[in-house]
C-alpha positions in Angstrom: -2.7 -3.7 3.4 -4.8 -5.2 0.4 -4.5 -6.8 -3.1 -7.5 -6.0 -5.3 -9.4 -8.3 -5.8 -12.2 -7.5 -7.2 -14.1 -4.8 -9.3 -14.6 -2.3 -6.3 -11.4 -2.2 -5.8 -10.7 -1.3 -8.9 -13.5 1.2 -8.4 -11.0 2.7 -5.2 -7.7 2.4 -7.9 -9.3 4.9 -10.3 -10.7 7.5 -9.0 -8.5 8.5 -6.5 -5.7 7.8 -9.6 -8.2 10.6 -11.1 -8.6 12.3 -8.6 -4.6 12.7 -8.3 -4.8 13.5 -12.5 -7.7 16.3 -11.8 -6.2 18.5 -9.7 -1.9 18.3 -11.3 -1.1 21.9 -13.6 0.5 20.5 -15.8 -1.5 17.2 -16.7 -5.4 18.5 -15.9 -6.1 20.2 -18.7 -5.5 17.2 -21.1 -9.0 16.0 -19.1 -10.7 18.7 -18.6 -10.3 20.6 -21.4 -13.3 20.6 -23.8 -12.0 17.7 -27.4 -13.9 18.2 -30.1 -13.6 14.5 -32.2 -11.1 16.4 -34.5 -8.7 14.1 -35.2 -6.8 16.5 -36.4 -7.2 19.1 -33.6 -7.5 15.1 -31.0 -4.4 14.0 -31.7 -1.9 17.1 -30.1 -4.1 16.1 -27.4 -3.4 12.6 -27.2 0.4 13.8 -28.0 0.8 16.3 -24.7 -0.6 13.3 -21.9 1.9 11.1 -23.4 4.2 14.0 -23.4 4.2 13.9 -19.5 3.6 10.2 -19.4 5.9 9.6 -16.4 3.7 12.0 -14.4 0.5 9.7 -14.8 3.3 6.7 -13.7 3.9 9.0 -11.2 0.0 9.6 -9.8 -0.6 6.5 -11.2 1.6 4.0 -8.2 1.7 6.9 -5.9 -2.4 5.8 -5.8 -1.8 2.4 -6.4 1.0 1.6 -3.5 -1.1 4.1 -0.8 -4.2 1.8 -1.7 -3.5 -1.9 -2.3 0.3 -4.6 -2.4 -0.8 -7.3 -3.5 1.5 -9.0 -7.2 -1.9 -8.1 -9.1 -1.5 -5.3 -7.7 2.3 -5.2 -9.0 1.3 -6.7 -12.6 -1.4 -4.0 -12.7 1.8 -1.6 -11.8 4.0 -2.8 -14.6 1.0 -3.4 -17.0 0.8 0.1 -17.1 4.1 1.1 -17.6 4.1 -1.4 -20.1 0.7 0.0 -22.2 2.3 4.1 -21.3 5.7 2.7 -23.8 3.3 0.5 -25.4 1.8 3.9 -27.0 5.0 6.1 -27.3 6.3 3.7 -29.6 3.6 3.8 -31.2 2.8 7.8 -31.5 6.3 7.9 -32.7 6.4 5.8 -35.9 3.3 8.3 -37.5 
């Protein structure tokens, strides 16, 4: 297994991640449903997604560890967790 070194590595990670997400019956509707660009109706959809943050991170990290190992892969995993927690914090402040 290799570390993430090039853009094509990131493209693989993201493509494989979304393959898992789009078949997950709990969170796939967030990505496959028709979203209106109306914040009042869009915010609940975003909240539904982040309410399942642990599930999102589960798929992200499973995809990451299946395809990569090394310092960059570890940093990307940690960043995903930080980003998720930051967004949840900001959502909870409103």
